[in-house]
Every structure is written in structure tokens, then in C-alpha cells.
PyMOL Python script that loads the backbone (N, CA, C, O; Angstrom):
from pymol import cmd

cmd.read_pdbstr("""\
ATOM      1  N   UNK A   1       0.825  -1.191   0.000  1.00  0.00           N
ATOM      2  CA  UNK A   1       0.000   0.000   0.000  1.00  0.00           C
ATOM      3  C   UNK A   1       0.868   1.254   0.000  1.00  0.00           C
ATOM      4  O   UNK A   1       0.549   2.242  -0.661  1.00  0.00           O
ATOM      5  N   UNK A   2       1.964   1.202   0.744  1.00  0.00           N
ATOM      6  CA  UNK A   2       2.870   2.347   0.790  1.00  0.00           C
ATOM      7  C   UNK A   2       3.540   2.602  -0.545  1.00  0.00           C
ATOM      8  O   UNK A   2       3.760   3.753  -0.924  1.00  0.00           O
ATOM      9  N   UNK A   3       3.867   1.538  -1.260  1.00  0.00           N
ATOM     10  CA  UNK A   3       4.504   1.699  -2.568  1.00  0.00           C
ATOM     11  C   UNK A   3       3.539   2.332  -3.562  1.00  0.00           C
ATOM     12  O   UNK A   3       3.940   3.152  -4.388  1.00  0.00           O
ATOM     13  N   UNK A   4       2.273   1.953  -3.480  1.00  0.00           N
ATOM     14  CA  UNK A   4       1.265   2.537  -4.360  1.00  0.00           C
ATOM     15  C   UNK A   4       1.101   4.035  -4.073  1.00  0.00           C
ATOM     16  O   UNK A   4       1.008   4.842  -4.998  1.00  0.00           O
ATOM     17  N   UNK A   5       1.068   4.394  -2.801  1.00  0.00           N
ATOM     18  CA  UNK A   5       0.950   5.798  -2.413  1.00  0.00           C
ATOM     19  C   UNK A   5       2.150   6.604  -2.915  1.00  0.00           C
ATOM     20  O   UNK A   5       1.976   7.706  -3.435  1.00  0.00           O
ATOM     21  N   UNK A   6       3.342   6.078  -2.766  1.00  0.00           N
ATOM     22  CA  UNK A   6       4.547   6.756  -3.250  1.00  0.00           C
ATOM     23  C   UNK A   6       4.523   6.898  -4.765  1.00  0.00           C
ATOM     24  O   UNK A   6       4.952   7.921  -5.298  1.00  0.00           O
ATOM     25  N   UNK A   7       4.028   5.887  -5.460  1.00  0.00           N
ATOM     26  CA  UNK A   7       3.949   5.932  -6.923  1.00  0.00           C
ATOM     27  C   UNK A   7       2.963   7.008  -7.379  1.00  0.00           C
ATOM     28  O   UNK A   7       3.228   7.725  -8.343  1.00  0.00           O
ATOM     29  N   UNK A   8       1.833   7.120  -6.691  1.00  0.00           N
ATOM     30  CA  UNK A   8       0.846   8.134  -7.051  1.00  0.00           C
ATOM     31  C   UNK A   8       1.409   9.531  -6.790  1.00  0.00           C
ATOM     32  O   UNK A   8       1.220  10.433  -7.606  1.00  0.00           O
ATOM     33  N   UNK A   9       2.092   9.716  -5.671  1.00  0.00           N
ATOM     34  CA  UNK A   9       2.731  11.007  -5.384  1.00  0.00           C
ATOM     35  C   UNK A   9       3.778  11.326  -6.448  1.00  0.00           C
ATOM     36  O   UNK A   9       3.880  12.466  -6.902  1.00  0.00           O
ATOM     37  N   UNK A  10       4.546  10.329  -6.839  1.00  0.00           N
ATOM     38  CA  UNK A  10       5.549  10.513  -7.888  1.00  0.00           C
ATOM     39  C   UNK A  10       4.893  10.949  -9.196  1.00  0.00           C
ATOM     40  O   UNK A  10       5.410  11.835  -9.875  1.00  0.00           O
ATOM     41  N   UNK A  11       3.765  10.342  -9.558  1.00  0.00           N
ATOM     42  CA  UNK A  11       3.073  10.713 -10.790  1.00  0.00           C
ATOM     43  C   UNK A  11       2.522  12.142 -10.712  1.00  0.00           C
ATOM     44  O   UNK A  11       2.559  12.871 -11.704  1.00  0.00           O
ATOM     45  N   UNK A  12       2.020  12.542  -9.560  1.00  0.00           N
ATOM     46  CA  UNK A  12       1.507  13.899  -9.395  1.00  0.00           C
ATOM     47  C   UNK A  12       2.637  14.915  -9.534  1.00  0.00           C
ATOM     48  O   UNK A  12       2.477  15.931 -10.210  1.00  0.00           O
ATOM     49  N   UNK A  13       3.759  14.652  -8.910  1.00  0.00           N
ATOM     50  CA  UNK A  13       4.913  15.552  -9.011  1.00  0.00           C
ATOM     51  C   UNK A  13       5.422  15.600 -10.449  1.00  0.00           C
ATOM     52  O   UNK A  13       5.756  16.674 -10.949  1.00  0.00           O
ATOM     53  N   UNK A  14       5.484  14.470 -11.109  1.00  0.00           N
ATOM     54  CA  UNK A  14       5.928  14.416 -12.499  1.00  0.00           C
ATOM     55  C   UNK A  14       4.977  15.193 -13.411  1.00  0.00           C
ATOM     56  O   UNK A  14       5.428  15.896 -14.315  1.00  0.00           O
ATOM     57  N   UNK A  15       3.680  15.075 -13.186  1.00  0.00           N
ATOM     58  CA  UNK A  15       2.703  15.817 -13.979  1.00  0.00           C
ATOM     59  C   UNK A  15       2.847  17.321 -13.753  1.00  0.00           C
ATOM     60  O   UNK A  15       2.729  18.103 -14.696  1.00  0.00           O
ATOM     61  N   UNK A  16       3.100  17.730 -12.515  1.00  0.00           N
ATOM     62  CA  UNK A  16       3.290  19.147 -12.211  1.00  0.00           C
ATOM     63  C   UNK A  16       4.533  19.686 -12.918  1.00  0.00           C
ATOM     64  O   UNK A  16       4.497  20.772 -13.498  1.00  0.00           O
ATOM     65  N   UNK A  17       5.605  18.949 -12.871  1.00  0.00           N
ATOM     66  CA  UNK A  17       6.848  19.372 -13.538  1.00  0.00           C
ATOM     67  C   UNK A  17       6.625  19.456 -15.046  1.00  0.00           C
ATOM     68  O   UNK A  17       7.103  20.389 -15.691  1.00  0.00           O
ATOM     69  N   UNK A  18       5.916  18.503 -15.605  1.00  0.00           N
ATOM     70  CA  UNK A  18       5.634  18.522 -17.044  1.00  0.00           C
ATOM     71  C   UNK A  18       4.775  19.723 -17.419  1.00  0.00           C
ATOM     72  O   UNK A  18       4.996  20.335 -18.464  1.00  0.00           O
ATOM     73  N   UNK A  19       3.809  20.067 -16.592  1.00  0.00           N
ATOM     74  CA  UNK A  19       2.954  21.225 -16.859  1.00  0.00           C
ATOM     75  C   UNK A  19       3.752  22.520 -16.804  1.00  0.00           C
ATOM     76  O   UNK A  19       3.566  23.396 -17.649  1.00  0.00           O
ATOM     77  N   UNK A  20       4.629  22.653 -15.829  1.00  0.00           N
ATOM     78  CA  UNK A  20       5.464  23.850 -15.726  1.00  0.00           C
ATOM     79  C   UNK A  20       6.419  23.930 -16.910  1.00  0.00           C
ATOM     80  O   UNK A  20       6.621  25.009 -17.468  1.00  0.00           O
ATOM     81  N   UNK A  21       7.000  22.815 -17.296  1.00  0.00           N
ATOM     82  CA  UNK A  21       7.900  22.799 -18.455  1.00  0.00           C
ATOM     83  C   UNK A  21       7.141  23.179 -19.726  1.00  0.00           C
ATOM     84  O   UNK A  21       7.671  23.907 -20.566  1.00  0.00           O
ATOM     85  N   UNK A  22       5.919  22.698 -19.875  1.00  0.00           N
ATOM     86  CA  UNK A  22       5.116  23.031 -21.055  1.00  0.00           C
ATOM     87  C   UNK A  22       4.790  24.521 -21.081  1.00  0.00           C
ATOM     88  O   UNK A  22       4.770  25.134 -22.149  1.00  0.00           O
ATOM     89  N   UNK A  23       4.534  25.107 -19.907  1.00  0.00           N
ATOM     90  CA  UNK A  23       4.229  26.532 -19.846  1.00  0.00           C
ATOM     91  C   UNK A  23       5.428  27.381 -20.255  1.00  0.00           C
ATOM     92  O   UNK A  23       5.257  28.432 -20.874  1.00  0.00           O
ATOM     93  N   UNK A  24       6.634  26.940 -19.918  1.00  0.00           N
ATOM     94  CA  UNK A  24       7.829  27.696 -20.286  1.00  0.00           C
ATOM     95  C   UNK A  24       8.289  27.421 -21.714  1.00  0.00           C
ATOM     96  O   UNK A  24       8.764  28.332 -22.391  1.00  0.00           O
ATOM     97  N   UNK A  25       8.157  26.197 -22.176  1.00  0.00           N
ATOM     98  CA  UNK A  25       8.681  25.818 -23.489  1.00  0.00           C
ATOM     99  C   UNK A  25       7.623  25.976 -24.585  1.00  0.00           C
ATOM    100  O   UNK A  25       7.970  26.047 -25.764  1.00  0.00           O
ATOM    101  N   UNK A  26       6.362  26.031 -24.222  1.00  0.00           N
ATOM    102  CA  UNK A  26       5.270  26.109 -25.195  1.00  0.00           C
ATOM    103  C   UNK A  26       5.392  27.238 -26.196  1.00  0.00           C
ATOM    104  O   UNK A  26       5.205  26.994 -27.388  1.00  0.00           O
ATOM    105  N   UNK A  27       5.698  28.480 -25.778  1.00  0.00           N
ATOM    106  CA  UNK A  27       5.801  29.569 -26.760  1.00  0.00           C
ATOM    107  C   UNK A  27       6.879  29.345 -27.826  1.00  0.00           C
ATOM    108  O   UNK A  27       6.761  29.891 -28.923  1.00  0.00           O
ATOM    109  N   UNK A  28       7.900  28.578 -27.549  1.00  0.00           N
ATOM    110  CA  UNK A  28       8.915  28.283 -28.566  1.00  0.00           C
ATOM    111  C   UNK A  28       8.355  27.407 -29.676  1.00  0.00           C
ATOM    112  O   UNK A  28       8.880  27.401 -30.790  1.00  0.00           O
ATOM    113  N   UNK A  29       7.300  26.673 -29.380  1.00  0.00           N
ATOM    114  CA  UNK A  29       6.689  25.790 -30.371  1.00  0.00           C
ATOM    115  C   UNK A  29       5.408  26.371 -30.951  1.00  0.00           C
ATOM    116  O   UNK A  29       4.653  25.659 -31.613  1.00  0.00           O
ATOM    117  N   UNK A  30       5.150  27.661 -30.711  1.00  0.00           N
ATOM    118  CA  UNK A  30       4.017  28.324 -31.324  1.00  0.00           C
ATOM    119  C   UNK A  30       2.739  28.309 -30.510  1.00  0.00           C
ATOM    120  O   UNK A  30       1.683  28.663 -31.035  1.00  0.00           O
ATOM    121  N   UNK A  31       2.794  27.918 -29.268  1.00  0.00           N
ATOM    122  CA  UNK A  31       1.601  27.913 -28.421  1.00  0.00           C
ATOM    123  C   UNK A  31       1.475  29.286 -27.778  1.00  0.00           C
ATOM    124  O   UNK A  31       2.430  29.780 -27.177  1.00  0.00           O
ATOM    125  N   UNK A  32       0.299  29.911 -27.899  1.00  0.00           N
ATOM    126  CA  UNK A  32       0.085  31.245 -27.345  1.00  0.00           C
ATOM    127  C   UNK A  32      -0.854  31.136 -26.150  1.00  0.00           C
ATOM    128  O   UNK A  32      -2.003  30.721 -26.297  1.00  0.00           O
ATOM    129  N   UNK A  33      -0.370  31.506 -24.972  1.00  0.00           N
ATOM    130  CA  UNK A  33      -1.161  31.404 -23.756  1.00  0.00           C
ATOM    131  C   UNK A  33      -1.818  32.723 -23.359  1.00  0.00           C
ATOM    132  O   UNK A  33      -2.533  32.774 -22.359  1.00  0.00           O
ATOM    133  N   UNK A  34      -1.588  33.789 -24.124  1.00  0.00           N
ATOM    134  CA  UNK A  34      -2.147  35.079 -23.742  1.00  0.00           C
ATOM    135  C   UNK A  34      -3.643  35.125 -24.053  1.00  0.00           C
ATOM    136  O   UNK A  34      -4.120  34.494 -24.997  1.00  0.00           O
ATOM    137  N   UNK A  35      -4.355  35.875 -23.249  1.00  0.00           N
ATOM    138  CA  UNK A  35      -5.798  36.023 -23.453  1.00  0.00           C
ATOM    139  C   UNK A  35      -6.057  36.947 -24.635  1.00  0.00           C
ATOM    140  O   UNK A  35      -5.321  37.914 -24.832  1.00  0.00           O
ATOM    141  N   UNK A  36      -7.084  36.669 -25.418  1.00  0.00           N
ATOM    142  CA  UNK A  36      -7.400  37.572 -26.527  1.00  0.00           C
ATOM    143  C   UNK A  36      -7.853  38.930 -25.976  1.00  0.00           C
ATOM    144  O   UNK A  36      -8.672  39.000 -25.059  1.00  0.00           O
ATOM    145  N   UNK A  37      -7.310  39.995 -26.546  1.00  0.00           N
ATOM    146  CA  UNK A  37      -7.602  41.329 -26.053  1.00  0.00           C
ATOM    147  C   UNK A  37      -8.401  42.093 -27.099  1.00  0.00           C
ATOM    148  O   UNK A  37      -7.985  42.209 -28.252  1.00  0.00           O
ATOM    149  N   UNK A  38      -9.539  42.608 -26.688  1.00  0.00           N
ATOM    150  CA  UNK A  38     -10.339  43.461 -27.553  1.00  0.00           C
ATOM    151  C   UNK A  38     -11.132  44.415 -26.665  1.00  0.00           C
ATOM    152  O   UNK A  38     -11.511  44.077 -25.543  1.00  0.00           O
ATOM    153  N   UNK A  39     -11.373  45.608 -27.192  1.00  0.00           N
ATOM    154  CA  UNK A  39     -12.099  46.614 -26.431  1.00  0.00           C
ATOM    155  C   UNK A  39     -13.593  46.381 -26.589  1.00  0.00           C
ATOM    156  O   UNK A  39     -14.084  46.169 -27.697  1.00  0.00           O
ATOM    157  N   UNK A  40     -14.309  46.421 -25.473  1.00  0.00           N
ATOM    158  CA  UNK A  40     -15.755  46.231 -25.485  1.00  0.00           C
ATOM    159  C   UNK A  40     -16.392  47.473 -24.876  1.00  0.00           C
ATOM    160  O   UNK A  40     -16.073  47.860 -23.751  1.00  0.00           O
ATOM    161  N   UNK A  41     -17.294  48.092 -25.630  1.00  0.00           N
ATOM    162  CA  UNK A  41     -17.995  49.278 -25.141  1.00  0.00           C
ATOM    163  C   UNK A  41     -19.495  48.962 -25.114  1.00  0.00           C
ATOM    164  O   UNK A  41     -20.078  48.561 -26.122  1.00  0.00           O
ATOM    165  N   UNK A  42     -20.101  49.152 -23.946  1.00  0.00           N
ATOM    166  CA  UNK A  42     -21.538  48.937 -23.794  1.00  0.00           C
ATOM    167  C   UNK A  42     -22.111  50.110 -23.016  1.00  0.00           C
ATOM    168  O   UNK A  42     -21.511  50.571 -22.045  1.00  0.00           O
ATOM    169  N   UNK A  43     -23.264  50.589 -23.440  1.00  0.00           N
ATOM    170  CA  UNK A  43     -23.875  51.690 -22.695  1.00  0.00           C
ATOM    171  C   UNK A  43     -24.406  51.212 -21.344  1.00  0.00           C
ATOM    172  O   UNK A  43     -24.923  50.102 -21.217  1.00  0.00           O
ATOM    173  N   UNK A  44     -24.265  52.081 -20.338  1.00  0.00           N
ATOM    174  CA  UNK A  44     -24.710  51.765 -18.994  1.00  0.00           C
ATOM    175  C   UNK A  44     -25.683  52.851 -18.544  1.00  0.00           C
ATOM    176  O   UNK A  44     -25.369  54.038 -18.628  1.00  0.00           O
ATOM    177  N   UNK A  45     -26.847  52.456 -18.075  1.00  0.00           N
ATOM    178  CA  UNK A  45     -27.815  53.389 -17.538  1.00  0.00           C
ATOM    179  C   UNK A  45     -27.782  53.302 -16.023  1.00  0.00           C
ATOM    180  O   UNK A  45     -28.001  52.237 -15.445  1.00  0.00           O
ATOM    181  N   UNK A  46     -27.503  54.448 -15.376  1.00  0.00           N
ATOM    182  CA  UNK A  46     -27.439  54.497 -13.923  1.00  0.00           C
ATOM    183  C   UNK A  46     -28.722  55.102 -13.375  1.00  0.00           C
ATOM    184  O   UNK A  46     -29.127  56.183 -13.804  1.00  0.00           O
ATOM    185  N   UNK A  47     -29.359  54.430 -12.443  1.00  0.00           N
ATOM    186  CA  UNK A  47     -30.575  54.941 -11.816  1.00  0.00           C
ATOM    187  C   UNK A  47     -30.207  55.633 -10.516  1.00  0.00           C
ATOM    188  O   UNK A  47     -30.223  55.021  -9.448  1.00  0.00           O
ATOM    189  N   UNK A  48     -29.880  56.903 -10.613  1.00  0.00           N
ATOM    190  CA  UNK A  48     -29.490  57.662  -9.439  1.00  0.00           C
ATOM    191  C   UNK A  48     -30.387  58.873  -9.264  1.00  0.00           C
ATOM    192  O   UNK A  48     -31.038  59.307 -10.215  1.00  0.00           O
ATOM    193  N   UNK A  49     -30.427  59.419  -8.068  1.00  0.00           N
ATOM    194  CA  UNK A  49     -31.266  60.592  -7.823  1.00  0.00           C
ATOM    195  C   UNK A  49     -30.427  61.804  -7.576  1.00  0.00           C
ATOM    196  O   UNK A  49     -30.962  62.889  -7.351  1.00  0.00           O
TER     197      UNK A  49
END
""", "prot")
cmd.dss("prot")
cmd.show_as("cartoon", "prot")
cmd.util.cbc("prot")
cmd.orient("prot")
């Protein structure tokens, strides 16, 4: 049971390292992680006295 627990922890740590590596190396391979930016204008009606 202890070996299984250690193996699962090892897989979680390995997945985390792979995700961090992908975040750093991804832009070199053409992956864009930035959010799309566009201006949005909407009229707002304020009900004030």
C-alpha cells in the first residue's frame, strides 16, 4: 500500500513538472497562452437621484 501511495505522489509531481515545463517551453513551439484582447464598449444606464 505504501509503494502505491509513493507511486501516485511521484506521478503527481511528475505531472506538475511537465505542466510547468510546457508553460515555459510552449511559446517556442508556437503555443500562445495570452488572453485575446479586444475593447468592449456597452452603454450603462445608472438609476441615481
